[in-house]
TORTORDREN-659364 format. One line per 5 residues: their letters; for each residue x, y, z of N, C-alpha, C. Coordinates in pm, whole numbers. Example, Ala and Ser with C-alpha at 12.3 -4.5 7.8 and 13.67 -1.06 7.14 Angstrom:
<rs>
as) 1319/-569/780/1230/-450/780/1320/-330/780 | 1285/-225/708/1367/-106/714/1290/3/787
</rs>
This chain:
<rs>
xxxxx) 82/-119/0/0/0/0/86/125/0 | 215/112/35/301/229/45/325/293/-91 | 313/215/-200/336/270/-333/213/336/-390 | 102/329/-319/-24/388/-365/-60/506/-275 | -131/600/-332/-174/715/-254/-273/671/-147
xxxxx) -273/738/-32/-369/703/73/-513/721/25 | -602/641/78/-743/649/39/-802/788/61 | -779/855/176/-836/990/192/-780/1090/92 | -659/1068/44/-603/1157/-58/-681/1144/-188 | -711/1022/-228/-790/1001/-349/-929/1064/-335
xxxxx) -991/1044/-220/-1123/1104/-196/-1114/1256/-199 | -1007/1309/-141/-988/1454/-139/-972/1511/-279 | -887/1448/-360/-869/1494/-496/-1004/1505/-567 | -1085/1400/-555/-1214/1398/-625/-1307/1507/-573 | -1316/1520/-440/-1408/1618/-383/-1364/1760/-414
xxxxx) -1234/1788/-403/-1184/1922/-432/-1210/1957/-578 | -1183/1863/-669/-1203/1890/-811/-1350/1914/-843 | -1439/1833/-787/-1582/1854/-809/-1622/1993/-761 | -1572/2031/-644/-1607/2161/-586/-1558/2277/-673 | -1434/2269/-720/-1380/2378/-803/-1458/2389/-934
xxxxx) -1495/2276/-992/-1573/2279/-1116/-1710/2343/-1090 | -1771/2308/-978/-1897/2369/-937/-1879/2520/-918 | -1776/2557/-844/-1752/2698/-812/-1727/2781/-938 | -1650/2727/-1032/-1622/2801/-1155/-1751/2829/-1232 | -1839/2731/-1238/-1964/2749/-1311/-2057/2844/-1236
xxxxx) -2062/2834/-1103/-2145/2925/-1025/-2097/3068/-1041 | -1967/3089/-1039/-1913/3224/-1057/-1951/3280/-1193 | -1949/3195/-1294/-1982/3238/-1430/-2127/3283/-1442 | -2217/3222/-1365/-2361/3247/-1380/-2416/3348/-1281 | -2347/3368/-1168/-2402/3450/-1060/-2334/3586/-1053
xxxxx) -2409/3696/-1066/-2349/3828/-1041/-2293/3831/-899 | -2172/3886/-883/-2104/3871/-755/-1995/3976/-739 | -1932/3973/-620/-1817/4058/-590/-1704/3972/-538 | -1579/4011/-570/-1460/3951/-510/-1356/4060/-492 | -1249/4028/-421/-1140/4125/-405/-1051/4129/-529
xxxxx) -1054/4025/-610/-960/4014/-722/-1013/4067/-853 | -1137/4110/-856/-1191/4162/-980/-1299/4265/-950 | -1311/4362/-1039/-1414/4463/-1025/-1547/4405/-1071 | -1655/4438/-1001/-1785/4387/-1045/-1824/4446/-1179 | -1890/4365/-1259/-1939/4414/-1387/-2050/4515/-1363
xxxxx) -2082/4589/-1465/-2186/4690/-1454/-2314/4628/-1403 | -2371/4690/-1301/-2497/4643/-1247/-2484/4535/-1142 | -2362/4491/-1111/-2346/4384/-1012/-2277/4432/-885 | -2264/4564/-868/-2190/4617/-753/-2251/4572/-621 | -2383/4541/-622/-2449/4497/-500/-2468/4347/-497
xxxxx) -2402/4277/-585/-2411/4131/-586/-2348/4072/-462 | -2375/3944/-435/-2320/3882/-315/-2171/3857/-328 | -2105/3847/-215/-1965/3807/-212/-1956/3661/-254 | -1859/3629/-336/-1850/3495/-392/-1807/3395/-284 | -1877/3283/-276/-1841/3177/-182/-1841/3043/-256
xxxxx) -1806/2938/-184/-1787/2806/-244/-1906/2714/-218 | -1900/2596/-278/-2010/2499/-274/-2048/2460/-132 | -1954/2460/-40/-1985/2422/97/-2096/2508/156 | -2103/2635/115/-2202/2726/171/-2342/2698/115 | -2349/2625/5/-2477/2574/-43/-2523/2460/48
xxxxx) -2432/2366/73/-2469/2249/151/-2492/2282/298 | -2416/2376/355/-2430/2402/500/-2522/2519/532 | -2577/2584/428/-2664/2699/456/-2779/2713/357 | -2750/2764/236/-2857/2809/148/-2950/2698/101 | -2902/2577/98/-2987/2464/59/-3108/2452/151
xxxxx) -3097/2500/274/-3199/2477/376/-3279/2602/412 | -3258/2713/340/-3325/2840/375/-3449/2858/288 | -3569/2835/342/-3691/2853/263/-3730/3001/257 | -3818/3032/167/-3861/3171/150/-3921/3228/278 | -3996/3146/352/-4063/3195/472/-3970/3204/592
xxxxx) -3847/3153/578/-3751/3159/686/-3749/3033/771 | -3644/3020/850/-3625/2902/934/-3537/2943/1052 | -3560/2884/1166/-3477/2913/1284/-3336/2857/1264 | -3239/2930/1318/-3100/2887/1306/-3084/2745/1358 | -3141/2715/1474/-3124/2582/1533/-3183/2473/1442
xxxxx) -3293/2505/1375/-3355/2405/1287/-3273/2385/1161 | -3216/2495/1108/-3132/2480/989/-3009/2397/1021 | -2947/2422/1136/-2829/2343/1173/-2866/2197/1196 | -2988/2171/1242/-3030/2032/1258/-3043/1964/1122 | -3097/2036/1024/-3113/1980/890/-2979/1963/819
xxxxx) -2894/2064/832/-2763/2060/764/-2665/1969/836 | -2688/1948/965/-2602/1864/1049/-2460/1918/1058 | -2446/2046/1039/-2319/2116/1057/-2349/2264/1065 | -2247/2343/1096/-2266/2487/1109/-2214/2560/987 | -2268/2678/964/-2219/2766/860/-2153/2887/924
xxxxx) -2102/2977/844/-2049/3105/893/-2164/3204/888 | -2240/3213/998/-2361/3295/998/-2332/3442/971 | -2236/3498/1042/-2205/3640/1024/-2154/3665/882 | -2075/3572/831/-2025/3587/695/-2137/3583/593 | -2225/3485/603/-2332/3472/503/-2426/3591/506
xxxxx) -2443/3653/623/-2523/3774/631/-2447/3892/572 | -2320/3907/611/-2238/4017/562/-2216/4008/411 | -2206/3887/359/-2179/3868/217/-2303/3883/130 | -2420/3900/193/-2539/3934/116/-2630/3820/79 | -2620/3705/147/-2703/3590/111/-2827/3575/199
xxxxx) -2818/3617/325/-2927/3593/420/-2949/3715/507 | -3065/3713/574/-3094/3804/685/-3109/3720/811 | -3062/3771/921/-3085/3710/1052/-3165/3809/1135 | -3280/3767/1186/-3365/3858/1262/-3443/3781/1367 | -3484/3848/1475/-3561/3779/1578/-3695/3731/1524
xxxxx) -3745/3624/1583/-3878/3577/1550/-3981/3681/1596 | -4086/3704/1520/-4187/3805/1558/-4249/3778/1695 | -4256/3653/1736/-4318/3623/1866/-4216/3605/1978 | -4091/3644/1953/-3986/3636/2056/-3967/3775/2116 | -4005/3791/2243/-4002/3922/2307/-3874/3950/2384
xxxxx) -3778/3861/2377/-3652/3884/2447/-3575/3998/2382 | -3505/4076/2467/-3434/4193/2416/-3322/4152/2320 | -3253/4042/2352/-3146/3994/2266/-3153/3842/2261 | -3232/3787/2169/-3245/3641/2159/-3111/3577/2122 | -3086/3455/2167/-2964/3386/2126/-2965/3360/1976
xxxxx) -2847/3344/1920/-2839/3323/1776/-2921/3202/1731 | -2923/3098/1811/-2994/2976/1772/-3143/2999/1752 | -3197/3105/1816/-3340/3134/1805/-3373/3230/1691 | -3272/3290/1630/-3296/3384/1522/-3354/3314/1401 | -3425/3391/1320/-3485/3340/1197/-3395/3377/1079
xxxxx) -3367/3280/994/-3285/3301/874/-3379/3314/755 | -3364/3423/680/-3441/3441/558/-3346/3473/443 | -3381/3430/321/-3292/3457/209/-3300/3603/166 | -3184/3664/141/-3182/3795/77/-3208/3775/-72 | -3226/3885/-145/-3251/3874/-288/-3139/3801/-359
xxxxx) -3015/3835/-324/-2901/3767/-383/-2896/3620/-343 | -2941/3592/-222/-2946/3454/-176/-3045/3370/-256 | -3158/3431/-291/-3257/3360/-372/-3199/3325/-508 | -3129/3420/-568/-3069/3395/-699/-2961/3288/-689 | -2876/3299/-588/-2770/3200/-570/-2829/3061/-547
xxxxx) -2933/3055/-467/-2996/2926/-438/-3050/2861/-565 | -3112/2944/-650/-3167/2893/-776/-3057/2838/-866 | -2946/2909/-874/-2834/2866/-959/-2766/2743/-900 | -2737/2746/-770/-2665/2636/-707/-2743/2506/-711 | -2876/2513/-697/-2955/2390/-689/-2944/2305/-814
xxxxx) -2916/2369/-928/-2904/2294/-1054/-2763/2244/-1080 | -2664/2298/-1009/-2526/2273/-1048/-2472/2138/-1003 | -2514/2089/-887/-2461/1960/-842/-2495/1849/-942 | -2622/1832/-982/-2651/1729/-1083/-2587/1759/-1218 | -2570/1887/-1251/-2508/1921/-1379/-2361/1881/-1381
xxxxx) -2288/1909/-1273/-2146/1872/-1269/-2133/1720/-1262 | -2221/1654/-1190/-2216/1508/-1185/-2237/1449/-1325 | -2328/1509/-1403/-2348/1461/-1539/-2225/1485/-1625 | -2157/1596/-1603/-2031/1620/-1675/-1931/1508/-1644 | -1925/1467/-1519/-1833/1358/-1483/-1873/1229/-1552
xxxxx) -2003/1205/-1563/-2049/1085/-1631/-2008/1089/-1779 | -2019/1206/-1839/-1979/1220/-1979/-1828/1207/-1996 | -1753/1260/-1899/-1607/1266/-1910/-1540/1134/-1874 | -1586/1073/-1765/-1520/952/-1714/-1594/823/-1747 | -1719/837/-1791/-1799/720/-1822/-1909/699/-1719
xxxxx) -2031/678/-1767/-2143/659/-1675/-2123/537/-1587 | -2065/430/-1645/-2045/309/-1566/-1945/331/-1454 | -1842/413/-1479/-1741/442/-1377/-1803/523/-1263 | -1879/627/-1297/-1941/711/-1194/-2045/630/-1116 | -2121/545/-1186/-2218/461/-1116/-2148/367/-1018
xxxxx) -2036/308/-1058/-1962/220/-969/-1908/297/-848 | -1859/419/-874/-1810/503/-764/-1923/534/-667 | -2038/573/-719/-2154/604/-635/-2194/481/-553 | -2203/366/-620/-2249/244/-551/-2152/205/-439 | -2022/217/-466/-1923/177/-366/-1923/273/-247
xxxxx) -1930/402/-275/-1938/500/-168/-2064/479/-84 | -2175/453/-152/-2302/433/-81/-2296/312/10 | -2228/206/-34/-2219/86/49/-2144/113/179 | -2056/213/179/-1987/254/301/-2073/352/380 | -2133/449/311/-2209/553/378/-2324/495/460
xxxxx) -2390/391/409/-2504/335/483/-2461/271/614 | -2332/249/632/-2281/193/757/-2223/299/850 | -2220/425/804/-2164/534/884/-2274/601/967 | -2232/688/1057/-2327/767/1135/-2416/846/1040 | -2548/829/1046/-2636/902/955/-2638/1051/978
xxxxx) -2580/1095/1090/-2576/1238/1118/-2456/1309/1055 | -2372/1237/983/-2265/1305/911/-2325/1402/809 | -2270/1522/796/-2326/1619/701/-2293/1581/557 | -2357/1649/464/-2336/1624/321/-2220/1705/264 | -2145/1770/350/-2026/1844/308/-1925/1837/422
xxxxx) -1801/1870/393/-1705/1879/503/-1737/2002/586 | -1726/1991/718/-1753/2108/803/-1643/2213/788 | -1677/2336/820/-1576/2440/829/-1481/2402/941 | -1353/2400/912/-1255/2354/1010/-1250/2447/1131 | -1236/2388/1247/-1228/2463/1373/-1084/2505/1398
xxxxx) -1061/2563/1517/-924/2597/1557/-837/2472/1548 | -713/2490/1509/-619/2381/1485/-655/2303/1360 | -751/2357/1283/-794/2298/1156/-840/2154/1172 | -913/2130/1282/-971/1999/1305/-1117/1999/1260 | -1167/1879/1231/-1305/1862/1190/-1396/1848/1312
xxxxx) -1517/1895/1297/-1617/1878/1401/-1712/1768/1358 | -1721/1664/1440/-1807/1552/1408/-1949/1574/1454 | -2041/1489/1411/-2183/1507/1446/-2211/1492/1595 | -2128/1416/1669/-2154/1397/1811/-2142/1528/1887 | -2062/1621/1834/-2046/1750/1901/-2175/1831/1897
xxxxx) -2262/1802/1801/-2386/1880/1787/-2500/1821/1869 | -2495/1690/1896/-2598/1622/1973/-2736/1643/1910 | -2744/1627/1780/-2872/1643/1711/-2965/1528/1747 | -3092/1560/1768/-3193/1459/1793/-3317/1496/1710 | -3393/1397/1665/-3361/1254/1674/-3264/1213/1564
xxxxx) -3207/1096/1579/-3119/1043/1476/-3200/1013/1351 | -3140/1040/1235/-3206/1008/1109/-3194/858/1082 | -3302/799/1040/-3300/658/1006/-3310/636/856 | -3344/741/781/-3354/729/636/-3224/775/572 | -3201/733/449/-3085/779/375/-3128/797/230
xxxxx) -3172/918/196/-3215/942/58/-3096/933/-37 | -3126/922/-165/-3020/920/-266/-2939/1048/-253 | -2810/1034/-234/-2724/1149/-209/-2647/1184/-336 | -2621/1312/-358/-2537/1352/-470/-2394/1306/-449 | -2319/1296/-558/-2183/1244/-552/-2095/1320/-453
xxxxx) -2094/1455/-451/-2006/1523/-354/-2044/1494/-210 | -2171/1469/-182/-2212/1435/-45/-2159/1298/-7 | -2163/1203/-99/-2108/1071/-71/-1959/1078/-45 | -1887/1153/-129/-1743/1170/-110/-1714/1236/25 | -1791/1340/58/-1766/1415/181/-1791/1329/304
xxxxx) -1898/1251/305/-1928/1169/422/-1819/1064/448 | -1778/996/342/-1675/894/359/-1543/957/401 | -1508/1069/339/-1383/1137/374/-1386/1189/517 | -1498/1247/557/-1508/1299/693/-1500/1188/796 | -1564/1074/767/-1557/962/859/-1412/918/879
xxxxx) -1334/914/771/-1192/877/782/-1117/983/862 | -1143/1109/833/-1072/1217/902/-1100/1218/1052 | -1224/1191/1090/-1258/1189/1233/-1186/1076/1305 | -1173/962/1240/-1095/853/1300/-949/894/1316 | -895/957/1212/-756/1001/1218/-735/1100/1332
xxxxx) -824/1196/1344/-804/1302/1443/-833/1256/1585 | -901/1142/1600/-915/1083/1733/-782/1029/1785 | -690/998/1693/-563/936/1730/-443/1029/1714 | -458/1137/1640/-344/1222/1605/-345/1354/1682 | -227/1401/1716/-214/1533/1779/-234/1645/1677
xxxxx) -218/1614/1550/-227/1714/1444/-338/1675/1349 | -418/1772/1306/-532/1744/1220/-487/1684/1087 | -581/1617/1022/-550/1558/891/-521/1668/789 | -590/1781/798/-566/1891/703/-422/1941/713 | -371/1955/835/-233/2004/853/-133/1895/815
xxxxx) -158/1772/856/-65/1663/821/-55/1647/670 | -169/1642/604/-171/1611/461/-116/1724/375 | -132/1847/420/-98/1960/334/28/2036/373 | 73/2023/498/192/2097/541/301/2001/591 | 269/1920/691/371/1827/740/420/1736/628
xxxxx) 331/1694/541/368/1602/433/477/1659/343 | 475/1792/319/569/1852/224/690/1913/293 | 692/1909/426/803/1970/499/927/1884/487 | 1039/1948/457/1167/1879/444/1247/1897/572 | 1318/1792/614/1394/1800/739/1503/1906/735
xxxxx) 1545/1945/615/1648/2048/601/1589/2188/593 | 1458/2198/600/1392/2327/592/1315/2343/462 | 1200/2407/471/1114/2429/355/1076/2576/349 | 1103/2640/237/1066/2781/221/914/2795/235 | 870/2884/322/727/2902/346/656/2940/218
xxxxx) 718/3022/137/652/3068/13/629/2954/-85 | 700/2841/-69/685/2728/-161/574/2632/-118 | 530/2641/6/434/2544/58/301/2550/-17 | 245/2669/-49/120/2668/-126/132/2594/-259 | 243/2611/-328/262/2540/-455/277/2391/-434
xxxxx) 351/2353/-332/374/2211/-305/248/2139/-258 | 161/2211/-187/45/2148/-125/-85/2170/-201 | -93/2275/-284/-218/2310/-349/-312/2388/-261 | -263/2433/-145/-345/2506/-48/-305/2654/-50 | -401/2742/-30/-375/2886/-34/-277/2928/74
xxxxx) -214/3043/53/-118/3094/152/-188/3124/284 | -318/3163/278/-391/3189/401/-412/3060/480 | -446/2951/409/-460/2823/476/-329/2775/534 | -221/2792/460/-88/2753/509/-54/2834/633 | -84/2964/632/-53/3049/748/-125/3000/873
xxxxx) -251/2958/860/-324/2905/976/-258/2778/1028 | -217/2692/936/-150/2568/977/-19/2597/1048 | 59/2692/995/187/2724/1055/170/2787/1193 | 65/2865/1211/39/2922/1343/20/2812/1446 | -58/2711/1412/-77/2599/1505/53/2524/1528
xxxxx) 123/2492/1422/245/2411/1434/351/2481/1518 | 367/2612/1501/469/2683/1577/426/2706/1721 | 299/2735/1744/252/2758/1880/255/2632/1964 | 235/2517/1900/232/2391/1974/365/2316/1972 | 469/2378/1920/601/2318/1929/633/2213/1825
xxxxx) 556/2207/1717/584/2110/1612/682/2167/1508 | 697/2297/1505/782/2358/1402/826/2496/1448 | 929/2546/1379/974/2683/1396/992/2745/1259 | 969/2874/1252/988/2947/1126/1095/3053/1148 | 1199/3046/1068/1309/3143/1077/1328/3211/942
xxxxx) 1379/3333/948/1421/3402/826/1564/3361/796 | 1583/3294/685/1714/3246/646/1780/3350/557 | 1906/3391/589/1974/3493/507/1981/3452/361 | 1966/3550/275/1963/3528/131/2096/3551/65 | 2095/3595/-59/1971/3641/-123/1894/3527/-190
xxxxx) 1758/3538/-192/1680/3635/-115/1659/3585/27 | 1631/3677/117/1602/3640/255/1468/3566/256 | 1465/3448/314/1349/3360/301/1301/3309/435 | 1170/3319/461/1113/3254/578/1108/3105/551 | 1163/3028/645/1179/2885/624/1120/2807/740
xxxxx) 1048/2701/707/987/2613/807/1084/2501/843 | 1108/2485/973/1189/2375/1024/1106/2296/1124 | 1100/2166/1107/1028/2083/1203/1114/2059/1326 | 1051/2064/1443/1116/2025/1567/1112/1872/1578 | 1182/1814/1675/1170/1668/1693/1025/1623/1708
xxxxx) 945/1705/1775/803/1671/1789/733/1671/1653 | 769/1768/1569/711/1775/1435/755/1659/1348 | 882/1621/1359/933/1505/1283/857/1380/1323 | 832/1365/1452/758/1248/1499/615/1249/1445 | 550/1365/1446/414/1374/1392/412/1346/1242
xxxxx) 515/1392/1173/525/1366/1029/536/1216/1002 | 608/1145/1086/625/1000/1070/497/924/1105 | 421/976/1201/297/910/1242/192/917/1131 | 191/1026/1057/87/1052/956/66/933/861 | 165/887/786/139/776/693/107/645/765
xxxxx) 169/622/882/141/498/955/-4/493/1001 | -53/607/1049/-190/611/1098/-289/598/983 | -260/659/869/-346/641/752/-355/493/715 | -241/426/712/-241/285/678/-316/200/777 | -303/234/906/-372/160/1011/-523/174/997
xxxxx) -569/297/972/-713/320/959/-766/250/834 | -693/257/725/-740/190/604/-746/38/625 | -651/-18/698/-657/-161/730/-781/-192/812 | -814/-102/905/-936/-120/983/-1061/-114/896 | -1059/-27/797/-1173/-19/706/-1186/-146/623
xxxxx) -1074/-204/585/-1079/-329/509/-1147/-438/591 | -1117/-444/720/-1181/-543/807/-1328/-510/828 | -1359/-381/840/-1495/-340/872/-1589/-346/752 | -1544/-293/638/-1632/-281/522/-1605/-386/415 | -1494/-456/427/-1461/-561/331/-1351/-519/237
xxxxx) -1257/-611/214/-1144/-581/126/-1192/-550/-16 | -1298/-620/-60/-1346/-596/-196/-1404/-457/-210 | -1472/-407/-107/-1531/-273/-113/-1423/-166/-118 | -1326/-175/-27/-1220/-75/-22/-1136/-80/-149 | -1107/-199/-197/-1027/-211/-319/-1104/-160/-441
xxxxx) -1233/-187/-447/-1315/-134/-556/-1317/18/-553 | -1328/74/-434/-1327/220/-422/-1196/276/-472 | -1086/214/-433/-954/258/-480/-943/245/-632 | -980/129/-682/-964/102/-825/-1052/192/-910 | -1163/239/-854/-1250/331/-927/-1198/474/-922
xxxxx) -1144/512/-808/-1094/649/-793/-962/673/-865 | -872/577/-861/-736/600/-911/-730/645/-1057 | -806/584/-1150/-800/633/-1288/-859/774/-1305 | -952/811/-1217/-1013/944/-1223/-918/1049/-1168 | -856/1019/-1054/-774/1120/-985/-631/1125/-1034
xxxxx) -579/1012/-1085/-437/1009/-1117/-355/1039/-994 | -245/1111/-1015/-157/1142/-902/-188/1276/-836 | -293/1342/-883/-332/1470/-823/-259/1589/-877 | -163/1568/-967/-88/1678/-1027/-150/1716/-1162 | -128/1840/-1201/-186/1891/-1325/-153/1801/-1444
xxxxx) -29/1755/-1453/13/1675/-1569/-29/1529/-1558 | -70/1485/-1439/-96/1344/-1421/-235/1311/-1369 | -326/1409/-1366/-460/1384/-1315/-566/1423/-1416 | -651/1330/-1458/-761/1363/-1549/-858/1466/-1490 | -858/1482/-1357/-948/1579/-1296/-923/1721/-1346
xxxxx) -797/1752/-1379/-766/1888/-1422/-831/1921/-1556 | -879/1820/-1628/-947/1847/-1754/-1074/1927/-1738 | -1130/1931/-1617/-1252/2008/-1595/-1233/2130/-1508 | -1108/2167/-1479/-1084/2272/-1380/-1040/2405/-1437 | -1028/2417/-1568/-990/2547/-1624/-1102/2647/-1601
xxxxx) -1071/2761/-1540/-1176/2860/-1511/-1216/2937/-1636 | -1331/3002/-1629/-1369/3096/-1734/-1270/3212/-1734 | -1248/3277/-1850/-1148/3385/-1857/-1173/3497/-1756 | -1299/3522/-1724/-1330/3631/-1630/-1327/3585/-1485 | -1306/3456/-1460/-1311/3404/-1325/-1189/3442/-1242
xxxxx) -1205/3443/-1112/-1094/3485/-1025/-979/3385/-1031 | -1009/3257/-1053/-900/3160/-1062/-816/3179/-1189 | -872/3247/-1289/-794/3276/-1410/-693/3387/-1386 | -706/3458/-1275/-620/3573/-1245/-510/3539/-1145 | -505/3416/-1102/-400/3373/-1009/-323/3259/-1074
xxxxx) -212/3221/-1014/-131/3114/-1069/-209/2983/-1073 | -194/2909/-1181/-262/2781/-1193/-205/2683/-1091 | -291/2615/-1016/-240/2516/-920/-176/2400/-994 | -69/2348/-937/0/2233/-997/-41/2102/-933 | -108/2109/-820/-155/1989/-751/-282/2020/-676
xxxxx) -362/1919/-652/-480/1932/-569/-442/1904/-423 | -508/1967/-327/-478/1940/-186/-499/1793/-151 | -418/1744/-59/-433/1606/-12/-542/1597/94 | -590/1709/141/-711/1714/223/-772/1852/206 | -904/1862/186/-965/1994/167/-944/2085/287
xxxxx) -916/2211/260/-892/2311/364/-1013/2406/363 | -1125/2359/419/-1250/2435/419/-1248/2533/535 | -1237/2661/504/-1223/2763/608/-1346/2853/614 | -1353/2932/721/-1464/3025/739/-1466/3135/634 | -1358/3148/557/-1343/3256/461/-1439/3246/342
xxxxx) -1511/3137/331/-1604/3118/220/-1618/2974/180 | -1549/2885/251/-1567/2743/230/-1493/2684/112 | -1398/2759/53/-1325/2706/-62/-1242/2585/-24 | -1234/2483/-110/-1168/2358/-70/-1017/2366/-60 | -959/2474/-111/-814/2493/-99/-779/2609/-7
xx) -877/2653/74/-853/2761/170/-843/2898/110 | -883/2917/-16/-873/3047/-82/-965/3149/-18
</rs>
């Protein structure tokens, strides 16, 4: 297994690529604002651009008549960035008309869609099946059907309270599992799930097992510790090596340095370069990462069956390739529209080995 990519890496490649393809199409269709481009005429009041996660953890569940925050979180089975979604122009948060408290708790507030939220919801609702159909056309309907069937065979054995998207990462870039929410009652049904929801549930289940055993989150291990060299790694090179934004890398480095896993020094030049050095504790965590992945995958083979795990691998590997631009078929669907914000930044050379879903808008690479 050492010569093959870890199972969560393959799942991550697929989920990140699906998300970016979704996001590129949503950006093309939805009037919006970003920091990297001026709004087109008539769109100055458009919503701030966000990623697919904000559809799954928020707008998918906001009806025209409104819904209580606590009820939306029960349906989504995860939290959204409430202040962000309101500030970015998608929702309104307001007290219930029959709530006479001077300052009701956030959980009691009513969420209603703003005008921009209604438009975004209409566009987003069509995009998940549209992108899935693109995958069927690109990779073959039989391949996507096999992937769906294999993922579903695992999902039906997982906690039904897992959300349909990866949660926004908490401090230390750890995942929040469904037990932290204590949602009741437990769901006993499992409707047909879209492909990204199947990928997200299986990936999150693996990540939660990993983080139960590891001092460092899977997001940090997979995207920063994995690329760190014992002789030092230039901080500016980590986004290129990992496929994660510099903002996501900065959050990871803050945790690693504060907790004694690494140090960052300015190395004399030219040019003078901030360089990441792992401490002995960081070296140990780096060594634990692949061993723990292998141990969990072995446990999955015992739990779900060697044929199921191997089928999942064999179905994903031709789709994902090695995750690099030159070696992954996934990149065939990731070129942005010329006006898109991703067309204005450097093209990524690799997909993240674990999605870096942050409060900044839910982008899978921490953008």
